[in-house]
Structure formats: C-alpha cells, structure tokens
N, CA, C and O atoms as a GROMACS GRO file, in nm:
protein
  420
    1MET      N    1  -1.088   1.894  -3.563
    1MET     CA    2  -1.176   1.778  -3.579
    1MET      C    3  -1.187   1.704  -3.446
    1MET      O    4  -1.085   1.672  -3.383
    2LYS      N    5  -1.308   1.677  -3.404
    2LYS     CA    6  -1.333   1.611  -3.275
    2LYS      C    7  -1.273   1.470  -3.272
    2LYS      O    8  -1.279   1.396  -3.370
    3LYS      N    9  -1.214   1.436  -3.159
    3LYS     CA   10  -1.152   1.303  -3.140
    3LYS      C   11  -1.209   1.236  -3.016
    3LYS      O   12  -1.256   1.303  -2.923
    4ASN      N   13  -1.205   1.105  -3.015
    4ASN     CA   14  -1.243   1.027  -2.896
    4ASN      C   15  -1.118   1.014  -2.810
    4ASN      O   16  -1.012   0.977  -2.858
    5ILE      N   17  -1.133   1.044  -2.682
    5ILE     CA   18  -1.019   1.036  -2.590
    5ILE      C   19  -1.036   0.916  -2.498
    5ILE      O   20  -1.142   0.896  -2.439
    6PHE      N   21  -0.930   0.837  -2.487
    6PHE     CA   22  -0.927   0.725  -2.394
    6PHE      C   23  -0.810   0.747  -2.300
    6PHE      O   24  -0.702   0.786  -2.344
    7VAL      N   25  -0.829   0.723  -2.172
    7VAL     CA   26  -0.720   0.735  -2.075
    7VAL      C   27  -0.688   0.595  -2.025
    7VAL      O   28  -0.774   0.527  -1.968
    8ASP      N   29  -0.564   0.553  -2.045
    8ASP     CA   30  -0.519   0.423  -1.997
    8ASP      C   31  -0.546   0.414  -1.846
    8ASP      O   32  -0.529   0.511  -1.773
    9LYS      N   33  -0.589   0.295  -1.801
    9LYS     CA   34  -0.626   0.281  -1.658
    9LYS      C   35  -0.507   0.306  -1.566
    9LYS      O   36  -0.525   0.359  -1.456
   10ASN      N   37  -0.386   0.270  -1.608
   10ASN     CA   38  -0.267   0.299  -1.528
   10ASN      C   39  -0.238   0.449  -1.525
   10ASN      O   40  -0.199   0.504  -1.422
   11ALA      N   41  -0.259   0.514  -1.639
   11ALA     CA   42  -0.239   0.660  -1.646
   11ALA      C   43  -0.341   0.731  -1.557
   11ALA      O   44  -0.308   0.830  -1.491
   12GLU      N   45  -0.463   0.680  -1.554
   12GLU     CA   46  -0.567   0.737  -1.469
   12GLU      C   47  -0.522   0.735  -1.322
   12GLU      O   48  -0.542   0.833  -1.249
   13ARG      N   49  -0.463   0.625  -1.279
   13ARG     CA   50  -0.413   0.615  -1.141
   13ARG      C   51  -0.300   0.715  -1.116
   13ARG      O   52  -0.293   0.777  -1.010
   14GLU      N   53  -0.212   0.731  -1.216
   14GLU     CA   54  -0.102   0.827  -1.203
   14GLU      C   55  -0.156   0.969  -1.186
   14GLU      O   56  -0.106   1.046  -1.104
   15LEU      N   57  -0.256   1.002  -1.264
   15LEU     CA   58  -0.315   1.136  -1.257
   15LEU      C   59  -0.374   1.163  -1.119
   15LEU      O   60  -0.361   1.273  -1.066
   16ARG      N   61  -0.439   1.062  -1.061
   16ARG     CA   62  -0.504   1.078  -0.930
   16ARG      C   63  -0.404   1.100  -0.816
   16ARG      O   64  -0.443   1.140  -0.707
   17GLU      N   65  -0.276   1.072  -0.841
   17GLU     CA   66  -0.174   1.095  -0.739
   17GLU      C   67  -0.134   1.242  -0.729
   17GLU      O   68  -0.071   1.283  -0.631
   18PHE      N   69  -0.171   1.322  -0.829
   18PHE     CA   70  -0.138   1.465  -0.828
   18PHE      C   71  -0.243   1.541  -0.749
   18PHE      O   72  -0.353   1.491  -0.724
   19GLY      N   73  -0.208   1.663  -0.711
   19GLY     CA   74  -0.303   1.749  -0.642
   19GLY      C   75  -0.420   1.785  -0.732
   19GLY      O   76  -0.412   1.773  -0.854
   20GLU      N   77  -0.529   1.827  -0.671
   20GLU     CA   78  -0.652   1.856  -0.746
   20GLU      C   79  -0.631   1.963  -0.854
   20GLU      O   80  -0.686   1.953  -0.963
   21GLU      N   81  -0.552   2.066  -0.822
   21GLU     CA   82  -0.528   2.174  -0.917
   21GLU      C   83  -0.459   2.122  -1.044
   21GLU      O   84  -0.495   2.162  -1.155
   22ILE      N   85  -0.362   2.034  -1.026
   22ILE     CA   86  -0.290   1.974  -1.140
   22ILE      C   87  -0.385   1.886  -1.221
   22ILE      O   88  -0.386   1.891  -1.344
   23GLN      N   89  -0.465   1.805  -1.151
   23GLN     CA   90  -0.562   1.718  -1.219
   23GLN      C   91  -0.657   1.800  -1.305
   23GLN      O   92  -0.683   1.766  -1.420
   24LEU      N   93  -0.710   1.908  -1.249
   24LEU     CA   94  -0.806   1.992  -1.322
   24LEU      C   95  -0.741   2.055  -1.446
   24LEU      O   96  -0.804   2.068  -1.550
   25GLU      N   97  -0.616   2.095  -1.432
   25GLU     CA   98  -0.543   2.154  -1.545
   25GLU      C   99  -0.528   2.051  -1.658
   25GLU      O  100  -0.555   2.081  -1.774
   26PHE      N  101  -0.485   1.929  -1.623
   26PHE     CA  102  -0.473   1.823  -1.724
   26PHE      C  103  -0.609   1.793  -1.787
   26PHE      O  104  -0.620   1.782  -1.910
   27GLU      N  105  -0.712   1.781  -1.705
   27GLU     CA  106  -0.845   1.749  -1.757
   27GLU      C  107  -0.894   1.857  -1.854
   27GLU      O  108  -0.960   1.825  -1.953
   28ALA      N  109  -0.863   1.984  -1.826
   28ALA     CA  110  -0.902   2.093  -1.916
   28ALA      C  111  -0.832   2.078  -2.052
   28ALA      O  112  -0.895   2.094  -2.156
   29TYR      N  113  -0.702   2.050  -2.050
   29TYR     CA  114  -0.628   2.032  -2.176
   29TYR      C  115  -0.674   1.909  -2.253
   29TYR      O  116  -0.682   1.911  -2.375
   30ILE      N  117  -0.705   1.803  -2.181
   30ILE     CA  118  -0.753   1.681  -2.247
   30ILE      C  119  -0.889   1.707  -2.313
   30ILE      O  120  -0.917   1.655  -2.421
   31LYS      N  121  -0.971   1.786  -2.248
   31LYS     CA  122  -1.102   1.821  -2.306
   31LYS      C  123  -1.083   1.901  -2.435
   31LYS      O  124  -1.150   1.875  -2.535
   32ILE      N  125  -0.992   1.999  -2.434
   32ILE     CA  126  -0.962   2.077  -2.555
   32ILE      C  127  -0.907   1.986  -2.664
   32ILE      O  128  -0.944   1.998  -2.781
   33LEU      N  129  -0.819   1.894  -2.626
   33LEU     CA  130  -0.761   1.799  -2.721
   33LEU      C  131  -0.872   1.718  -2.789
   33LEU      O  132  -0.868   1.697  -2.910
   34GLY      N  133  -0.971   1.674  -2.710
   34GLY     CA  134  -1.082   1.598  -2.766
   34GLY      C  135  -1.168   1.680  -2.860
   34GLY      O  136  -1.212   1.631  -2.964
   35LEU      N  137  -1.193   1.804  -2.824
   35LEU     CA  138  -1.280   1.892  -2.905
   35LEU      C  139  -1.213   1.940  -3.033
   35LEU      O  140  -1.275   1.944  -3.138
   36GLU      N  141  -1.084   1.976  -3.022
   36GLU     CA  142  -1.014   2.033  -3.138
   36GLU      C  143  -0.928   1.933  -3.213
   36GLU      O  144  -0.887   1.958  -3.326
   37GLY      N  145  -0.899   1.819  -3.149
   37GLY     CA  146  -0.819   1.716  -3.215
   37GLY      C  147  -0.670   1.738  -3.206
   37GLY      O  148  -0.591   1.654  -3.249
   38LYS      N  149  -0.629   1.853  -3.148
   38LYS     CA  150  -0.486   1.878  -3.132
   38LYS      C  151  -0.466   1.989  -3.030
   38LYS      O  152  -0.557   2.065  -2.999
   39LEU      N  153  -0.345   1.996  -2.978
   39LEU     CA  154  -0.302   2.106  -2.891
   39LEU      C  155  -0.176   2.165  -2.953
   39LEU      O  156  -0.097   2.094  -3.016
   40ASP      N  157  -0.158   2.294  -2.935
   40ASP     CA  158  -0.041   2.360  -2.992
   40ASP      C  159   0.061   2.394  -2.885
   40ASP      O  160   0.029   2.399  -2.766
   41PHE      N  161   0.185   2.416  -2.929
   41PHE     CA  162   0.291   2.461  -2.841
   41PHE      C  163   0.250   2.597  -2.785
   41PHE      O  164   0.197   2.677  -2.861
   42PRO      N  165   0.270   2.629  -2.659
   42PRO     CA  166   0.353   2.560  -2.560
   42PRO      C  167   0.278   2.457  -2.476
   42PRO      O  168   0.337   2.396  -2.386
   43HIS      N  169   0.150   2.435  -2.502
   43HIS     CA  170   0.070   2.343  -2.421
   43HIS      C  171   0.096   2.197  -2.456
   43HIS      O  172   0.070   2.108  -2.376
   44ALA      N  173   0.146   2.173  -2.576
   44ALA     CA  174   0.175   2.037  -2.620
   44ALA      C  175   0.294   2.039  -2.714
   44ALA      O  176   0.330   2.143  -2.770
   45LYS      N  177   0.354   1.923  -2.731
   45LYS     CA  178   0.473   1.914  -2.816
   45LYS      C  179   0.488   1.769  -2.863
   45LYS      O  180   0.465   1.675  -2.787
   46LYS      N  181   0.528   1.753  -2.989
   46LYS     CA  182   0.558   1.618  -3.040
   46LYS      C  183   0.697   1.580  -2.990
   46LYS      O  184   0.792   1.656  -3.006
   47ILE      N  185   0.708   1.462  -2.930
   47ILE     CA  186   0.840   1.426  -2.877
   47ILE      C  187   0.902   1.303  -2.943
   47ILE      O  188   1.024   1.287  -2.938
   48THR      N  189   0.822   1.217  -3.003
   48THR     CA  190   0.877   1.108  -3.085
   48THR      C  191   0.784   1.096  -3.206
   48THR      O  192   0.691   1.175  -3.223
   49ARG      N  193   0.810   0.997  -3.289
   49ARG     CA  194   0.726   0.977  -3.407
   49ARG      C  195   0.580   0.957  -3.368
   49ARG      O  196   0.490   1.006  -3.437
   50ASP      N  197   0.554   0.884  -3.258
   50ASP     CA  198   0.416   0.853  -3.218
   50ASP      C  199   0.368   0.929  -3.095
   50ASP      O  200   0.247   0.942  -3.074
   51LEU      N  201   0.459   0.980  -3.014
   51LEU     CA  202   0.419   1.036  -2.885
   51LEU      C  203   0.419   1.188  -2.882
   51LEU      O  204   0.507   1.254  -2.938
   52PHE      N  205   0.318   1.240  -2.815
   52PHE     CA  206   0.305   1.383  -2.792
   52PHE      C  207   0.294   1.403  -2.641
   52PHE      O  208   0.256   1.312  -2.569
   53GLU      N  209   0.327   1.525  -2.595
   53GLU     CA  210   0.314   1.550  -2.452
   53GLU      C  211   0.228   1.674  -2.428
   53GLU      O  212   0.235   1.772  -2.502
   54ILE      N  213   0.149   1.666  -2.322
   54ILE     CA  214   0.079   1.784  -2.270
   54ILE      C  215   0.173   1.839  -2.163
   54ILE      O  216   0.224   1.765  -2.079
   55ARG      N  217   0.194   1.970  -2.167
   55ARG     CA  218   0.292   2.034  -2.080
   55ARG      C  219   0.220   2.125  -1.980
   55ARG      O  220   0.147   2.215  -2.020
   56ILE      N  221   0.242   2.101  -1.852
   56ILE     CA  222   0.181   2.184  -1.749
   56ILE      C  223   0.290   2.236  -1.656
   56ILE      O  224   0.373   2.161  -1.606
   57LYS      N  225   0.287   2.366  -1.635
   57LYS     CA  226   0.382   2.429  -1.544
   57LYS      C  227   0.299   2.496  -1.435
   57LYS      O  228   0.248   2.607  -1.453
   58LEU      N  229   0.285   2.428  -1.323
   58LEU     CA  230   0.204   2.476  -1.213
   58LEU      C  231   0.256   2.407  -1.088
   58LEU      O  232   0.233   2.288  -1.069
   59LYS      N  233   0.324   2.482  -1.003
   59LYS     CA  234   0.386   2.421  -0.883
   59LYS      C  235   0.479   2.308  -0.924
   59LYS      O  236   0.484   2.203  -0.859
   60GLY      N  237   0.552   2.328  -1.031
   60GLY     CA  238   0.642   2.226  -1.084
   60GLY      C  239   0.608   2.200  -1.230
   60GLY      O  240   0.518   2.262  -1.286
   61GLU      N  241   0.680   2.108  -1.290
   61GLU     CA  242   0.658   2.070  -1.431
   61GLU      C  243   0.591   1.933  -1.435
   61GLU      O  244   0.638   1.838  -1.373
   62TYR      N  245   0.482   1.925  -1.508
   62TYR     CA  246   0.409   1.799  -1.522
   62TYR      C  247   0.389   1.770  -1.669
   62TYR      O  248   0.376   1.860  -1.752
   63ARG      N  249   0.386   1.641  -1.701
   63ARG     CA  250   0.367   1.599  -1.840
   63ARG      C  251   0.269   1.483  -1.848
   63ARG      O  252   0.253   1.404  -1.755
   64SER      N  253   0.204   1.477  -1.962
   64SER     CA  254   0.120   1.363  -1.995
   64SER      C  255   0.159   1.322  -2.136
   64SER      O  256   0.168   1.407  -2.225
   65LEU      N  257   0.180   1.195  -2.159
   65LEU     CA  258   0.215   1.146  -2.292
   65LEU      C  259   0.091   1.083  -2.356
   65LEU      O  260   0.020   1.005  -2.293
   66TYR      N  261   0.068   1.119  -2.482
   66TYR     CA  262  -0.047   1.065  -2.553
   66TYR      C  263  -0.010   1.033  -2.697
   66TYR      O  264   0.093   1.076  -2.748
   67ALA      N  265  -0.098   0.955  -2.763
   67ALA     CA  266  -0.074   0.916  -2.901
   67ALA      C  267  -0.206   0.912  -2.977
   67ALA      O  268  -0.313   0.894  -2.918
   68TYR      N  269  -0.196   0.929  -3.107
   68TYR     CA  270  -0.313   0.918  -3.195
   68TYR      C  271  -0.324   0.774  -3.242
   68TYR      O  272  -0.224   0.711  -3.280
   69ILE      N  273  -0.445   0.722  -3.239
   69ILE     CA  274  -0.472   0.586  -3.287
   69ILE      C  275  -0.571   0.602  -3.402
   69ILE      O  276  -0.687   0.639  -3.381
   70GLY      N  277  -0.525   0.574  -3.522
   70GLY     CA  278  -0.612   0.594  -3.637
   70GLY      C  279  -0.646   0.742  -3.655
   70GLY      O  280  -0.570   0.829  -3.612
   71LYS      N  281  -0.759   0.770  -3.716
   71LYS     CA  282  -0.796   0.908  -3.744
   71LYS      C  283  -0.885   0.971  -3.637
   71LYS      O  284  -0.894   1.094  -3.628
   72LEU      N  285  -0.950   0.889  -3.555
   72LEU     CA  286  -1.050   0.942  -3.464
   72LEU      C  287  -1.018   0.932  -3.316
   72LEU      O  288  -1.085   0.995  -3.234
   73ASP      N  289  -0.917   0.855  -3.280
   73ASP     CA  290  -0.894   0.828  -3.138
   73ASP      C  291  -0.758   0.878  -3.088
   73ASP      O  292  -0.659   0.880  -3.161
   74ILE      N  293  -0.759   0.918  -2.961
   74ILE     CA  294  -0.637   0.958  -2.891
   74ILE      C  295  -0.635   0.881  -2.760
   74ILE      O  296  -0.736   0.873  -2.690
   75VAL      N  297  -0.520   0.823  -2.727
   75VAL     CA  298  -0.508   0.753  -2.599
   75VAL      C  299  -0.403   0.825  -2.514
   75VAL      O  300  -0.291   0.852  -2.558
   76VAL      N  301  -0.444   0.857  -2.391
   76VAL     CA  302  -0.353   0.919  -2.294
   76VAL      C  303  -0.286   0.804  -2.220
   76VAL      O  304  -0.353   0.722  -2.157
   77LEU      N  305  -0.153   0.800  -2.227
   77LEU     CA  306  -0.078   0.682  -2.185
   77LEU      C  307  -0.009   0.694  -2.050
   77LEU      O  308   0.006   0.594  -1.979
   78HIS      N  309   0.032   0.814  -2.012
   78HIS     CA  310   0.118   0.826  -1.894
   78HIS      C  311   0.118   0.969  -1.842
   78HIS      O  312   0.121   1.064  -1.920
   79PHE      N  313   0.114   0.984  -1.709
   79PHE     CA  314   0.128   1.114  -1.643
   79PHE      C  315   0.248   1.106  -1.551
   79PHE      O  316   0.270   1.003  -1.486
   80PHE      N  317   0.327   1.213  -1.544
   80PHE     CA  318   0.440   1.215  -1.451
   80PHE      C  319   0.482   1.358  -1.422
   80PHE      O  320   0.451   1.451  -1.496
   81ARG      N  321   0.552   1.372  -1.311
   81ARG     CA  322   0.612   1.501  -1.277
   81ARG      C  323   0.751   1.503  -1.336
   81ARG      O  324   0.830   1.410  -1.314
   82LYS      N  325   0.781   1.606  -1.410
   82LYS     CA  326   0.911   1.617  -1.477
   82LYS      C  327   1.009   1.686  -1.383
   82LYS      O  328   0.984   1.798  -1.337
   83LYS      N  329   1.121   1.619  -1.355
   83LYS     CA  330   1.219   1.672  -1.260
   83LYS      C  331   1.352   1.704  -1.326
   83LYS      O  332   1.440   1.761  -1.262
   84THR      N  333   1.368   1.667  -1.452
   84THR     CA  334   1.493   1.693  -1.523
   84THR      C  335   1.463   1.772  -1.649
   84THR      O  336   1.348   1.785  -1.689
   85HIS      N  337   1.568   1.826  -1.711
   85HIS     CA  338   1.549   1.906  -1.832
   85HIS      C  339   1.489   1.823  -1.947
   85HIS      O  340   1.394   1.866  -2.013
   86LYS      N  341   1.546   1.706  -1.970
   86LYS     CA  342   1.496   1.617  -2.076
   86LYS      C  343   1.396   1.517  -2.018
   86LYS      O  344   1.405   1.479  -1.901
   87THR      N  345   1.302   1.476  -2.100
   87THR     CA  346   1.206   1.374  -2.056
   87THR      C  347   1.283   1.243  -2.038
   87THR      O  348   1.347   1.195  -2.131
   88PRO      N  349   1.276   1.184  -1.917
   88PRO     CA  350   1.350   1.059  -1.893
   88PRO      C  351   1.307   0.946  -1.988
   88PRO      O  352   1.189   0.930  -2.018
   89ILE      N  353   1.405   0.869  -2.034
   89ILE     CA  354   1.382   0.756  -2.124
   89ILE      C  355   1.280   0.658  -2.064
   89ILE      O  356   1.196   0.604  -2.137
   90LYS      N  357   1.286   0.635  -1.933
   90LYS     CA  358   1.195   0.538  -1.871
   90LYS      C  359   1.049   0.581  -1.890
   90LYS      O  360   0.962   0.495  -1.905
   91ASN      N  361   1.021   0.712  -1.889
   91ASN     CA  362   0.885   0.758  -1.911
   91ASN      C  363   0.841   0.736  -2.055
   91ASN      O  364   0.727   0.697  -2.081
   92LEU      N  365   0.932   0.760  -2.149
   92LEU     CA  366   0.901   0.735  -2.290
   92LEU      C  367   0.879   0.587  -2.316
   92LEU      O  368   0.786   0.549  -2.387
   93GLU      N  369   0.964   0.504  -2.258
   93GLU     CA  370   0.951   0.358  -2.277
   93GLU      C  371   0.820   0.306  -2.218
   93GLU      O  372   0.755   0.220  -2.278
   94LEU      N  373   0.782   0.358  -2.102
   94LEU     CA  374   0.657   0.316  -2.040
   94LEU      C  375   0.538   0.352  -2.130
   94LEU      O  376   0.448   0.271  -2.150
   95ALA      N  377   0.539   0.473  -2.183
   95ALA     CA  378   0.430   0.516  -2.273
   95ALA      C  379   0.428   0.430  -2.400
   95ALA      O  380   0.321   0.391  -2.445
   96GLN      N  381   0.545   0.401  -2.456
   96GLN     CA  382   0.552   0.317  -2.578
   96GLN      C  383   0.498   0.177  -2.549
   96GLN      O  384   0.427   0.119  -2.631
   97LYS      N  385   0.533   0.123  -2.433
   97LYS     CA  386   0.486  -0.010  -2.394
   97LYS      C  387   0.333  -0.011  -2.384
   97LYS      O  388   0.268  -0.103  -2.433
   98ARG      N  389   0.277   0.090  -2.321
   98ARG     CA  390   0.131   0.099  -2.309
   98ARG      C  391   0.066   0.121  -2.446
   98ARG      O  392  -0.042   0.068  -2.472
   99LEU      N  393   0.131   0.197  -2.531
   99LEU     CA  394   0.076   0.223  -2.664
   99LEU      C  395   0.059   0.094  -2.744
   99LEU      O  396  -0.038   0.080  -2.819
  100LYS      N  397   0.152   0.002  -2.729
  100LYS     CA  398   0.145  -0.126  -2.801
  100LYS      C  399   0.013  -0.200  -2.773
  100LYS      O  400  -0.036  -0.273  -2.859
  101LEU      N  401  -0.045  -0.181  -2.654
  101LEU     CA  402  -0.170  -0.246  -2.619
  101LEU      C  403  -0.289  -0.189  -2.696
  101LEU      O  404  -0.394  -0.253  -2.704
  102TYR      N  405  -0.274  -0.070  -2.750
  102TYR     CA  406  -0.384  -0.003  -2.820
  102TYR      C  407  -0.372  -0.004  -2.971
  102TYR      O  408  -0.467   0.028  -3.042
  103GLU      N  409  -0.256  -0.042  -3.020
  103GLU     CA  410  -0.236  -0.042  -3.165
  103GLU      C  411  -0.293  -0.170  -3.226
  103GLU      O  412  -0.272  -0.280  -3.175
  104PHE      N  413  -0.365  -0.152  -3.334
  104PHE     CA  414  -0.424  -0.265  -3.404
  104PHE      C  415  -0.355  -0.277  -3.539
  104PHE      O  416  -0.359  -0.185  -3.620
  105HIS      N  417  -0.291  -0.390  -3.560
  105HIS     CA  418  -0.218  -0.409  -3.686
  105HIS      C  419  -0.300  -0.488  -3.785
  105HIS      O  420  -0.255  -0.513  -3.896
   0.00000   0.00000   0.00000
C-alpha cells in the first residue's frame, strides 16, 4: 500500500553529508518504501516498538531510522554511519526525540 514519505529536515542534512553513492542507495530504498509501504529484511528491520531501520552496506554500514505515523505516512528521522555491532543508544534516542514532533495525540 502506497505511503507518503516525509524526511525530517535534520535527517535531510545528515543524508547530504554522505557520499553520492550512499545517498542514491538510501533514496532508492525510500522510494520503494513509499511505493510498497514496507521494506523487508535484509534491507530493513524493526528495532523498537516504533522504529525501523533501512540497512545499507556499501563502503561501510549505514542506517536510516524511520517510523510509521498513522496508516498513510512514514517519517524518516535520522541517518548515520554505523560503526559498532549494536545500534548506539544515542542514535535511537535522537530518532525517538524527533518522532515526538510528528506524533499527534
């Protein structure tokens, strides 16, 4: 099911810090996410109750954290280069903090 994709303005800046090849790879997955409404493992993975990650392995490990808002929208919250085995807590907390700005109670 098609979804509307929104990229947080801070996340957009983070993405632009990566090389062009990495940016294009993320943009391709985000486009698929919008068209199909989901991504499957190994390209994506649920990591908390609300957060999912896009996984890119190209000249290193890169991740993007995103969340579903309601039934029709997805917000991309954070991009980072993964340097450790586990996703660092600070990256999860940053994405959760940004997610709060998009949730409507």
